[in-house]
C-alpha positions in Angstrom: 26.9 -2.5 -7.5 26.5 -4.3 -11.0 25.2 -2.0 -13.9 21.8 -3.6 -14.1 21.2 -3.1 -10.4 22.7 0.7 -10.7 20.2 1.2 -13.7 17.3 0.0 -11.7 18.1 2.4 -9.0 18.4 5.2 -11.4 14.9 4.4 -12.6 13.6 4.4 -9.1 15.4 7.9 -8.3 14.2 9.5 -11.4 10.4 9.8 -10.3 10.9 12.2 -7.5 11.5 15.3 -9.3 10.1 17.0 -12.2 11.4 20.5 -13.4 9.1 23.3 -13.4 10.3 24.3 -16.9 9.1 21.1 -18.5 6.5 21.7 -21.3 3.3 19.7 -21.5 4.8 17.4 -24.4 7.7 16.5 -22.3 8.3 13.6 -20.1 10.9 12.0 -18.2 13.3 9.9 -20.1 16.4 7.8 -18.6 19.5 8.1 -21.0 22.0 5.2 -20.2 25.7 5.6 -21.3 27.0 2.6 -19.8 29.8 2.4 -17.4 31.5 5.5 -15.9 34.0 6.7 -18.4 35.8 9.2 -16.3 37.3 9.4 -12.9 36.4 13.2 -12.5 32.8 13.5 -11.9 32.5 17.0 -13.4 33.8 15.8 -16.7 31.1 13.2 -16.8 28.5 15.8 -15.8 29.5 18.1 -18.6 29.4 15.5 -21.2 25.9 14.9 -20.3 25.2 18.5 -20.6 26.9 18.5 -23.9 24.7 15.7 -25.3 21.4 17.6 -24.1 22.9 20.9 -25.5 23.4 19.4 -29.1 19.6 18.4 -29.2 18.0 21.1 -27.1 20.1 24.1 -28.7 21.3 25.8 -25.7 23.2 25.1 -22.5 20.5 26.9 -20.6 17.9 24.7 -21.9 20.0 21.6 -21.0 20.2 22.9 -17.5 16.7 23.3 -17.3 15.8 19.8 -18.8 18.0 17.6 -16.6 16.7 16.2 -13.6 19.5 13.8 -12.5 22.9 13.3 -13.5 24.3 9.8 -12.7 28.0 9.8 -12.4 29.2 7.6 -9.5 28.3 3.9 -10.4 27.6 4.4 -14.0 27.2 7.3 -16.7 23.7 8.5 -17.7 21.2 11.1 -16.9 17.5 11.7 -16.5 16.0 14.7 -18.3 12.6 16.0 -19.5 12.4 15.4 -23.4 10.0 15.4 -26.1 9.4 11.9 -27.9 11.4 13.3 -30.9 14.1 14.6 -28.8 14.6 11.3 -27.0 14.7 9.5 -30.5 17.5 11.8 -31.6 19.6 11.0 -28.5 19.1 7.3 -28.8 20.9 7.7 -32.1 24.0 8.8 -30.5 26.9 6.4 -30.7 27.8 6.8 -27.0 24.2 6.2 -25.9 23.3 2.6 -25.0 19.6 3.2 -24.5 16.9 5.7 -23.9 13.7 4.6 -21.9 10.7 6.4 -20.6 10.7 6.7 -16.7 8.7 4.1 -15.0 7.2 3.9 -11.6 8.3 1.3 -9.0 5.7 0.1 -6.7 6.0 -0.1 -2.9 4.9 -3.7 -2.2 4.0 -3.4 1.3 1.3 -0.7 0.5 0.3 -2.6 -2.6 -3.2 -2.3 -1.8 -3.1 1.5 -2.0 -0.9 1.4 -5.5 -3.3 -1.4 -6.5 -6.3 1.2 -6.1 -4.3 3.9 -8.3 -3.3 5.8 -5.2 0.3 6.2 -5.8 1.9 8.4 -3.2 4.4 10.0 -5.7 2.4 11.0 -8.5 3.8 13.7 -10.9 2.0 17.0 -10.6 0.2 16.6 -14.0 -1.2 13.1 -13.0 -2.2 14.0 -9.4 -5.2 12.0 -8.1 -7.4 11.9 -5.1 -4.6 11.5 -2.8 -2.7 14.5 -3.7 -5.7 17.0 -4.1 -6.9 15.9 -0.9 -3.5 16.9 0.7 -2.9 13.3 1.8 -6.0 13.8 4.3 -4.3 16.7 6.0 -6.2 17.3 9.3 -9.2 15.1 8.6 -10.2 13.5 11.9 -11.0 9.6 11.5 -12.5 7.9 14.6 -11.5 4.2 14.7 -13.9 2.1 16.8 -12.0 -1.1 17.4 -9.7 -2.7 19.9 -7.4 0.2 20.5 -4.0 1.2 19.3 -0.3 0.6 19.9 1.0 4.3 20.0 4.7 3.2 19.8 4.4 2.2 16.3 6.4 4.0 13.8 3.0 4.3 11.7 1.9 6.9 14.3 4.7 9.1 14.7 3.8 12.8 14.6 6.9 14.3 13.5 6.1 17.0 10.9 2.6 17.6 12.1 1.1 20.7 12.9 -1.2 21.6 16.0 -4.4 19.7 16.5 -7.2 21.1 14.7 -9.0 23.6 16.8 -12.3 21.9 16.4 -11.3 18.9 18.2 -13.2 18.4 21.5 -11.8 15.0 22.6 -9.3 13.7 25.2 -6.7 11.3 25.8 -7.9 8.8 28.2 -5.1 7.3 30.2 -5.1 4.0 32.0 -2.7 0.6 32.2 0.4 1.2 29.8 -1.2 4.4 28.3 -0.4 7.9 29.7 -0.9 11.2 28.4 2.0 11.2 26.2 0.7 8.0 24.4 -1.4 10.5 22.4 0.3 13.2 20.0 -0.5 15.2 17.0 -1.1 12.1 15.1 -3.3 10.1 17.7 -4.9 13.2 18.9 -7.5 11.3 21.1 -8.1 8.0 22.9 -10.8 6.4 25.0 -11.8 3.0 26.1 -15.2 1.4 26.9 -15.5 -1.9 28.8 -18.4 -1.5 31.1 -20.5 -3.7 28.8 -18.7 -6.7 29.3 -18.4 -8.9 32.7 -15.4 -8.6 34.5 -14.0 -12.4 33.6 -14.0 -11.4 29.8 -11.5 -8.6 30.7 -8.7 -10.7 32.1 -5.2 -10.0 31.0 -6.3 -7.0 28.9 -4.7 -3.7 29.1 -7.5 -1.7 30.9 -6.9 1.4 28.6 -6.8 2.3 25.0 -3.9 0.2 24.4 -4.3 -2.6 21.9 -3.5 -6.3 23.1 -4.4 -8.3 19.9 -3.3 -5.8 17.4 -6.6 -5.6 15.2 -7.2 -1.9 16.0 -3.7 -1.0 15.3 -3.7 -2.8 12.0 -7.0 -0.9 10.9 -5.6 2.4 12.2 -2.4 2.2 10.1 -4.2 1.0 7.1 -6.5 4.0 7.3 -3.9 6.7 8.2 -0.3 5.3 9.0 2.7 7.3 8.0 5.2 6.1 5.8 7.3 3.6 7.2 10.1 2.4 5.1 11.5 -1.2 5.1 8.5 -2.8 6.5 7.8 -6.5 6.0 6.6 -9.8 7.4 9.5 -11.9 7.5 10.8 -10.0 4.3 7.7 -10.8 2.3 5.9 -8.0 1.0 8.7 -5.6 1.8 8.6 -1.9 1.0 7.0 1.1 2.4 4.0 0.7 4.7 1.4 3.7 4.7 -2.2 4.3 5.1 -4.6 5.5 2.6 -5.0 9.1 4.1 -1.4 9.4 5.7 -1.8 12.9 7.0 -5.0 12.4 8.6 -5.4 12.4 12.5 -6.7 9.4 14.5 -9.2 9.4 17.4 -9.4 5.9 18.9 -12.2 4.3 20.7 -11.5 0.9 22.3 -14.5 -1.2 22.4 -13.2 -4.7 21.6 -11.4 -6.7 24.2 -9.8 -10.0 24.6 -7.3 -9.6 21.4 -10.2 -7.9 19.8 -12.5 -11.0 19.8 -15.4 -9.5 21.8 -17.0 -6.2 22.6 -20.4 -5.2 23.8 -23.0 -3.2 21.9 -23.3 -0.8 24.5 -19.9 0.1 24.8 -19.8 0.7 21.1 -22.8 2.9 21.0 -21.3 5.0 23.9 -18.3 5.4 21.6 -20.3 6.3 18.8 -22.0 9.0 20.7 -18.7 10.4 22.1 -17.1 10.4 18.7 -20.0 12.6 17.6 -19.3 15.2 20.4 -15.6 15.0 19.9 -15.7 16.0 16.4 -14.8 13.3 14.1 -15.3 13.6 10.2 -15.3 9.8 9.4 -16.1 6.8 11.8 -14.6 3.4 10.9 -15.9 0.2 12.4 -14.4 -3.0 11.6 -16.8 -4.8 13.8 -20.6 -6.1 13.9 -22.9 -8.7 14.9 -25.3 -10.8 12.8 -28.9 -9.7 13.5 -27.9 -6.5 15.2 -27.7 -3.1 13.5 -26.1 -0.1 14.9 -29.0 2.5 14.7 -27.2 5.1 16.7 -24.7 5.8 13.9 -27.7 7.6 12.2 -27.0 10.5 14.5 -23.7 10.6 13.2 -24.8 10.7 9.7 -27.2 13.4 10.5 -24.2 15.8 11.6 -22.5 15.1 8.6 -20.1 12.4 9.7 -19.6 9.4 7.2 -19.8 5.9 8.9 -18.1 2.9 7.3 -18.5 -0.7 8.3 -17.1 -4.2 7.5 -19.7 -6.4 6.0 -18.7 -9.6 7.7 -16.7 -12.8 7.4 -19.2 -15.4 6.9 -19.2 -15.9 3.1 -19.6 -17.3 0.6 -23.0 -18.3 2.1 -25.9 -15.8 1.1 -27.7 -13.7 3.5 -24.9 -13.3 5.8 -23.8 -9.7 5.3 -24.5 -7.5 8.3 -24.2 -3.9 9.1 -26.8 -3.4 6.3 -28.5 0.1 7.5 -28.9 2.3 4.4 -27.0 5.4 5.7 -23.7 3.5 6.2 -21.1 2.1 3.8 -20.9 -1.7 4.1 -17.7 -3.1 2.6 -16.9 -6.5 1.1 -13.4 -7.9 0.9 -11.3 -8.5 -2.2 -7.8 -9.6 -3.4 -5.2 -7.5 -4.6 -2.3 -8.0 -7.2 0.2 -9.7 -4.8 1.0 -13.2 -4.2 3.7 -15.4 -2.3 4.4 -18.5 -4.3 6.3 -21.2 -3.0 8.4 -23.8 -4.8 7.9 -27.4 -3.9 10.5 -30.0 -5.2 9.5 -33.6 -5.6 12.0 -36.5 -5.1 11.6 -37.2 -8.8 12.6 -33.3 -9.5 9.3 -32.4 -10.4 8.6 -28.8 -9.5 5.2 -27.5 -8.2 4.0 -24.2 -6.8 1.7 -23.3 -3.7 1.2 -20.3 -1.6 2.9 -19.7 1.8 4.6 -17.2 4.1 7.5 -19.7 4.8 10.7 -17.8 4.9 13.2 -20.2 6.5 15.9 -21.5 4.2 16.1 -25.2 4.0 18.0 -27.3 1.5 16.8 -30.6 2.7 14.4 -33.1 1.5 11.9 -34.5 4.0 9.8 -37.5 3.9 6.3 -37.0 2.4 3.1 -38.6 4.1 -0.4 -38.1 2.7 -3.4 -38.0 5.1 -6.9 -38.0 3.5 -9.3 -37.6 6.3 -9.8 -35.6 9.5 -10.3 -38.9 11.3 -6.7 -40.2 10.2 -4.8 -39.4 13.4 -2.9 -42.6 13.7 -0.2 -42.0 10.9 3.3 -41.2 11.9 4.2 -37.7 10.9 7.2 -36.8 13.2 9.8 -35.1 11.2 7.8 -35.4 7.9 6.0 -33.2 5.6 2.4 -33.8 5.6 0.0 -33.4 2.6 -3.7 -33.2 3.9 -5.8 -33.9 0.7 -9.3 -35.0 1.5 -11.6 -34.4 -1.3 -13.9 -37.4 -0.3 -14.0 -36.7 3.4 -17.7 -35.8 4.3 -16.5 -33.9 7.2 -14.2 -31.7 5.1 -17.0 -31.2 2.4 -19.2 -29.5 4.9 -16.7 -27.3 6.8 -15.0 -24.5 5.6 -11.3 -24.6 4.8 -10.4 -22.1 7.4 -11.8 -24.4 10.3 -10.5 -27.7 8.8 -7.0 -26.1 8.4 -6.9 -25.1 12.1 -7.8 -28.7 13.2 -5.3 -30.2 10.8 -2.5 -27.6 11.8 -3.1 -28.5 15.5 -2.6 -32.1 15.0 0.4 -31.6 12.9 2.3 -29.5 15.2 1.6 -31.7 18.2 2.9 -34.4 16.2 6.2 -32.6 15.6 5.9 -32.7 12.0 8.3 -30.7 9.6 5.7 -29.1 7.5 2.0 -29.1 6.2 0.6 -28.8 2.7 -2.8 -28.1 2.8 -5.3 -28.5 -0.2 -8.0 -26.2 -0.2 -10.6 -24.7 -2.3 -10.6 -21.1 -3.3 -10.7 -19.5 0.1 -8.2 -17.0 1.1 -6.2 -18.5 4.1 -2.8 -17.2 3.7 -2.8 -14.9 6.8 -3.7 -18.0 8.8 -0.4 -19.3 8.0 1.4 -16.7 10.4 0.6 -19.2 13.4 3.3 -21.7 11.5 5.9 -19.1 11.7 9.3 -20.6 13.0 7.3 -23.8 13.8 6.9 -25.7 10.6 6.6 -25.0 6.9 2.9 -24.5 5.9 2.0 -24.3 2.3 -1.5 -23.8 0.6 -2.3 -25.8 -2.7 -5.4 -26.3 -4.8 -6.6 -29.8 -5.3 -5.1 -30.3 -8.8 -1.5 -29.6 -7.4 -2.5 -32.0 -4.3 -3.4 -34.6 -6.8 0.0 -34.4 -8.5 1.7 -34.7 -5.3 -0.4 -37.7 -4.3 0.4 -39.2 -7.6 4.0 -39.0 -7.1 3.7 -40.3 -3.6 2.0 -43.4 -4.9 4.5 -44.2 -7.4 7.4 -44.5 -5.1 8.3 -46.4 -1.9 10.0 -43.7 -0.3 8.4 -40.2 -1.3 10.4 -37.0 -0.5 9.8 -33.4 -0.8 11.6 -30.2 -0.3 9.6 -26.7 0.6 11.7 -23.5 -0.5 10.9 -20.0 1.2 8.2 -18.0 -0.3 8.8 -15.1 -2.6 6.7 -12.0 -3.3 5.2 -11.5 -6.9 3.4 -8.3 -7.6 1.4 -7.0 -10.8 -0.5 -8.3 -13.7 0.6 -12.0 -13.2 -1.7 -12.0 -10.3 -5.5 -12.5 -11.1 -7.1 -9.5 -9.2 -9.2 -8.2 -8.0 -11.5 -11.2 -6.9 -14.2 -11.1 -4.1 -12.7 -13.1 -1.2 -14.5 -16.3 -0.2 -14.9 -15.2 3.5 -16.6 -12.0 2.5 -20.2 -12.1 3.5 -22.8 -11.9 0.9 -26.3 -10.5 0.5 -29.0 -10.0 0.4 -29.5 -8.7 3.7 -31.8 -10.9 5.8 -33.1 -8.0 7.7 -33.6 -5.4 4.9 -33.6 -7.1 1.6 -34.9 -4.0 -0.2 -31.5 -2.3 0.8 -28.9 -3.7 -1.4 -25.7 -4.7 0.7 -22.8 -4.8 0.5 -22.2 -1.5 -0.9 -18.7 -1.8 -2.5 -15.7 -4.1 -2.2 -12.0 -3.0 -1.5 -8.8 -4.8 -0.6 -9.0 -7.1 2.4 -6.8 -10.1 1.6 -3.1 -10.4 3.1 -3.1 -6.6 3.9 0.3 -6.0 5.6 -0.1 -3.1 8.3 0.9 -2.4 11.8 0.7 -4.8 14.8 2.5 -3.8 18.1 6.0 -2.6 16.7 5.9 -5.1 13.6 4.0 -5.4 10.6 1.7 -8.4 9.8 -0.7 -9.7 7.2 -4.3 -9.7 8.1 -7.2 -10.6 6.0 -11.0 -9.8 6.4 -13.7 -7.3 5.9 -12.2 -5.7 8.9 -9.1 -5.0 6.6 -11.4 -3.9 3.7 -13.4 -1.5 5.8 -10.4 0.8 6.5 -9.6 1.1 2.9 -13.1 2.8 2.3 -12.6 4.8 5.4 -9.5 6.4 4.1 -10.9 7.2 0.7 -14.1 8.6 2.3 -11.9 10.9 4.3 -10.0 12.2 1.3 -13.3 12.8 -0.6 -14.3 14.7 2.4 -11.2 16.8 2.0 -11.7 17.4 -1.4 -15.4 18.0 -1.2 -16.1 19.4 2.3 -19.7 20.4 1.3 -20.7 17.0 0.3 -23.0 15.0 2.6 -22.2 11.3 3.5 -24.9 10.2 1.1 -23.0 11.7 -1.7 -19.7 10.6 -0.7 -21.0 7.1 -0.4 -22.6 7.5 -4.0 -19.5 8.6 -5.5 -17.7 5.6 -4.2 -20.4 3.1 -5.2 -21.3 4.7 -8.6 -17.6 4.9 -9.9 -16.6 1.1 -8.8 -15.3 -1.1 -11.3 -17.0 -4.4 -12.3 -14.0 -5.7 -14.4 -10.7 -6.8 -13.2 -7.0 -5.8 -14.4 -7.3 -7.9 -17.4 -10.6 -6.6 -18.5 -12.7 -9.6 -17.7 -15.6 -9.5 -15.3 -14.5 -9.6 -11.6 -14.9 -13.1 -10.0 -15.7 -13.9 -6.6 -14.2 -16.9 -4.7 -16.3 -19.6 -3.2 -17.5 -23.2 -3.7 -17.1 -22.9 -6.7 -15.7 -19.6 -7.9 -18.3 -17.6 -10.1 -18.8 -14.3 -11.6 -19.3 -11.7 -9.0 -22.8 -10.2 -8.7 -24.0 -7.3 -6.4 -24.6 -9.4 -3.5 -20.8 -10.2 -3.6 -19.3 -6.8 -4.1 -22.4 -4.1 -4.4 -21.5 -1.5 -7.0 -18.1 -3.3 -7.6 -14.4 -2.6 -6.8 -13.7 0.8 -5.3 -11.9 3.3 -7.9 -10.8 6.1 -5.7 -9.6 8.6 -8.4 -12.9 8.2 -10.3 -14.7 8.8 -7.0 -13.3 12.0 -6.9 -15.3 13.4 -10.0 -18.6 11.0 -10.3 -20.5 13.5 -12.4 -23.9 12.8 -10.7 -24.6 11.7 -7.1 -27.6 10.2 -5.3 -28.0 12.3 -2.2 -30.3 11.8 0.7 -30.9 14.2 3.5 -30.0 12.6 6.8 -33.3 13.4 8.4 -35.1 11.2 5.7 -33.9 8.2 7.5 -36.0 9.1 10.7 -39.1 7.3 9.4 -36.8 4.3 8.7 -35.3 4.4 12.2 -38.9 4.8 13.7 -40.4 1.8 12.0 -37.3 -0.4 13.1 -38.0 0.5 16.6 -41.6 0.3 16.8 -44.7 -0.2 14.3 -46.8 2.7 13.3 -49.8 2.7 11.3 -48.0 3.0 7.9 -44.7 1.2 8.7 -45.8 -1.8 6.9 -46.2 -0.1 3.5 -43.1 2.1 4.3 -40.9 -0.8 5.0 -42.1 -2.8 2.1 -41.2 -0.2 -0.3 -37.7 0.6 1.1 -36.4 0.5 -2.4 -37.8 4.1 -2.7 -34.9 5.4 -0.6 -32.8 7.4 -2.9 -29.6 5.1 -2.7 -27.0 4.4 -5.3 -28.5 0.9 -5.9 -31.9 -0.7 -6.4 -33.2 -4.0 -4.8 -36.7 -5.3 -5.4 -37.2 -8.6 -3.5 -40.7 -8.9 -4.2 -41.5 -8.0 -8.0 -44.9 -9.4 -9.0 -46.6 -7.9 -12.0 -44.5 -4.6 -12.1 -43.3 -1.7 -9.7 -42.0 1.9 -10.2 -39.1 3.2 -8.4 -38.3 6.8 -7.9 -34.6 8.2 -8.0 -33.1 11.7 -8.0 -29.5 12.5 -9.2 -27.6 15.6 -8.3 -25.1 17.0 -10.9 -21.7 17.5 -9.3 -19.9 17.9 -12.6 -19.9 20.4 -15.4 -22.8 22.7 -15.3 -23.8 22.0 -19.0 -24.2 18.3 -19.2 -26.5 15.6 -21.0 -26.6 12.0 -19.6 -28.2 9.1 -21.5 -29.7 6.2 -19.5 -27.9 2.7 -20.3 -29.8 -0.4 -19.0 -28.6 -3.6 -18.4 -31.8 -5.4 -17.4 -32.0 -8.5 -15.0 -32.9 -11.5 -16.6 -36.7 -11.9 -17.0 -37.5 -8.5 -16.2 -38.3 -5.5 -18.5 -36.7 -2.1 -17.5 -37.8 1.2 -18.7 -36.3 4.6 -17.4 -38.2 7.9 -17.8 -37.0 10.2 -18.9 -34.2 8.3 -20.5 -32.1 11.6 -21.2 -31.5 14.3 -18.7 -29.8 17.4 -19.5 -28.3 20.1 -17.1 -27.9 23.7 -18.1 -27.3 26.8 -16.1 -30.9 27.6 -16.0 -32.1 24.3 -14.7 -32.1 22.7 -11.5 -28.9 20.7 -10.3 -31.2 17.8 -9.4 -33.3 15.7 -11.5 -36.1 13.0 -10.6 -36.5 10.0 -12.7 -38.2 6.5 -12.5 -37.5 3.2 -13.3 -40.3 0.6 -14.0 -39.7 -3.1 -13.5 -42.0 -5.5 -15.2 -41.9 -9.5 -14.8 -41.6 -10.9 -18.2 -42.1 -14.6 -16.9 -44.3 -16.1 -14.4 -41.8 -18.5 -12.7 -41.0 -18.1 -9.0 -37.3 -17.3 -9.1 -34.1 -16.2 -7.4 -32.6 -12.9 -7.7 -31.2 -11.6 -11.0 -29.0 -9.0 -11.4 -28.6 -5.9 -13.9 -27.4 -2.2 -13.8 -28.5 1.3 -14.7 -25.8 3.6 -15.9 -26.1 7.4 -16.7 -23.3 8.2 -19.3 -22.3 11.7 -20.6 -20.5 9.8 -23.5 -17.2 11.2 -22.3 -15.7 11.2 -18.9 -18.7 10.2 -16.6 -20.3 6.9 -16.3 -22.5 6.8 -13.3 -23.5 3.1 -12.6 -25.7 1.6 -9.9 -26.4 -2.2 -9.4 -29.9 -3.8 -9.7 -31.2 -7.0 -8.0 -34.6 -8.3 -8.6 -36.5 -11.4 -7.4 -39.8 -12.5 -9.1 -42.4 -13.5 -6.5 -45.6 -15.0 -7.8 -47.0 -17.1 -4.8 -50.0 -14.9 -4.2 -51.1 -15.4 -7.9 -51.2 -19.1 -7.5 -54.1 -21.2 -6.3 -53.2 -23.5 -3.5 -54.0 -26.6 -6.0 -51.0 -25.1 -8.1 -48.4 -25.7 -5.4 -49.7 -28.8 -3.7 
């Protein structure tokens, strides 16, 4: 081991222990003395203590301060020091460097680290994950395609007895017996009666997961720590779920590899889960035009319900699961990418993205295809660049569909590789089908144009594709709303702003069978919010589902890690708005202490449910004013002259608090809040009603414009809700005006 590697190892090791004697102004420093100077380890250790003793004044203080003594591969130590003590030690002639301790990220669980939920936070920096005891004994129901119980993510070593309140069972079946459940997977059931028999051929008639979707979701929510996980050495590190100590209850309703399921089966699963005693329900499924109204009964029992928002973006009005009592999740990117170096025959080097992992030192012949209809070019043994910016078929097809068609042709023609030019859709997980078959690389149109320019400048164009590497951190622009993530407004309920929030859903590495793979979709974003919901429920057991949802939405971030507004991928990329990501990108630690929440008694949704099932005398008026529901958002799809919206906030922060309303008005709309200042004291109610009046400033039929209302205490709490308004004036215009 060289010194640089050894010192990096020391940095990693030093984060795991903090001595109880450290005072508040101390922090962990790494003192590096260089190569090992003594063969006798005890001599080196003594010298470390001597250095500390000379600064701290006594050997006892030195012994209390030291955390690690590095004495095998190199000489150095880690100790709790004040800044001034560290500066003194740095001046010692034998000391080469003194650096504050840093934290190395576990790349595989990068989505959780990206959300600020580090597993090993020191006590003085403990966040939601630690305060929730890692989700200890919270029961999360996963309604999906089943589970692969042998995965290391679901080992139950170290778990106590199943919570006594659990009423579920382990339903056996094909390749799934009673021992497939344990103290981690505490229950499993399967539902297939809603599907015809021909659609179940080849499936496990049991809770066992054939396609891997449900296993991926469950391990993202609550998987244990699994070391040395990766996909072909990409994204390598420790895999874990967001609530790794939570218990899992599995309800299999998706069949044929997770591709299909019946509403009847899903509702049966929801019904059973309510009886079984789950705390949270996670559903990475849905169907356009259908809403799972039965989930209201779960919410009325205090069970939080989280849904995926759909993968039909970036087209507007494609979001589904838009019920007001559930949390609907959009998908975003994380700060991890997999750059792949491509070297042209003229030695120019370009970068794309891939999951390619096979070492190859050979150049291959390059051929360019510029249309889907171009199937006559011989590509056998060559690397194909598909670049078709002027192909009308490609213009009107989503890149995901085009890629599949081009890949099928390329693979069937026995090409060596495919370089696919795309716009800003997230296709990386689709490249898994290329594994061990051919090198597949994604590039944008600018990189593709440079490759084309080279290919036309020489008679024998050549290219070499190198294996991908993993890059994590600030060099990756993130988060961004994924192009595939379904967008609002809801076509069914436009006065209910959906989606509610965005969470990581692009290239998420989690369990599938006995391995770990990348998957993308709002199906991957949903379990992130499900896990955080479970943690919040653990920290705040008295909070209602509406309060938990409000805490997540109102503390979400609308800026990326560079401090710029979050963008939404699409054609073209744009600044994200509430129909892309609701309240913003989830911030778990902030959600633990939101200050104020927008609460709704589950019984208040009954009128909504009744009016969606059948029409009563006043349903027309009620459904036309759904914006009056006390949601952590406001959507007004039919603003004419003016309307007034009511909201109630409940104080869950300090008893004594004053909040000021800060309004960002949608373009073309005046917004006033009354009262604009709210104050809480020990003698006042914990809840305050306020009104928001929207007045159209212009008489122009328009699309939606966006804004926000934030209650700020000027200190730690900033409670923000998104606003969407659309001015409608057709009933104020004469027929001659529109002819």
